[in-house]
N, C-alpha and C positions, 0 to 999 in steps of 0.2 A: 353175878352168878358164881357158882363154885369154881375154885381154881382147877386147872388141868390136873395137878397132882392129886387133889382130893377126889375128883371124878374118876381118875385112873384107878385109885385104890378102891373106890366104891364098886366100879365095874369088875375089878379083880375079885373082890369079896363076893359079889353076886354070882360070878361064875363058879366059885367054890361052895356056895350055899346049896343045901339040898332042896330048898324051895323058898319062895318069898310071897309076901302079900303087899298089895298096894292100897294106900289110903288117898282118896281124892277130895279136894275141896276147891271151891271157887272163891275168888276175891277180886276186888277192883283195885287197880293201882291209883296213884295220885291224880291221874288224868281220867279216871273213871273207865278205863279199859278193862274189860273182864279178862281174867286169866285163870287157868287151871293149875293148881298146885298139886304135885305128885310126890307123895312120900312112899318110901319102900321100907318094909320090915322083913328081917331075915335073921337066920342063925348061922354063924360061921365059926368054926373052931370052938364050939361050945359057948359062944358069946352071942347074946341077942343084940342086934343092932337096928337102929332106925335112922334114916337119913333122908334128906331132900334129894329127889331124883331129878326134878325139873319144874320149871314154871313156864307154862305154854299159853300163848294168847288164845282167846276165844272170840269167835264172831258173835256167838249167842250162848246161852246156857242150856240149850236143849241137850238131850242125851246123845243125839247124833253129833253135835258139835263137840261135846265132851269126849265121845268115842274117838273122833278124828284127832283131837289134840293129844289124847292119851296114846293113840297109835303112833303119832309122830314122835312123841317123847320116847317111846319104847324103841322105835327104829333108830333114832339118833343115838341112843345109849347101847345099842346092840344087845338088847335084853332077850334071853332065852325063854320064850313063853311056855316051854315044856315044864318049867319050874314054877309057874304062876299058880298059887294056891287059892287066892281070893282077891276080890276087888271090893273095897267098901267106899261108900260115899254118904254124905249126910242125908241124902234122899233115899238111898238104898242101903240096906244092911249088908248085903252080900251080892254076888253076881245075880242081878235081877234084870232080865231083859237082854243079858249078854249071853251068847252061846259059844261053846267051845267045839271046834271041829278039828280034830287032830292037834296041831300046835298053833292054830289060828283062832283068835277070839274075834267074834263079829257081833254087831248090834242086832238083837233079835226083834226089835220093835216092841209093840204091845203098849203097856201102861204109859 
């Protein structure tokens, strides 16, 4: 995983960013365990950045499982959801089935 210094700098940059977007993908590791890969894209100090935020284990690849893994990743990294602009996934182009209520994102079901 990412070193503590790199993650500390990433968290600091995200706190200073005006907003950020997340890109999600799923992959299987060498033992065929499904995992969610979370990338973050943001602009800080007039510089566009993209970095790996986390790799989270998945029980399954349903939207509910992806939501719970993403939520855990965001909690672990102390991410301010008020700055979240969009979430993209290869199955959804934007926030589709996800609902925002105040500063909390929740799975809206549906498709």
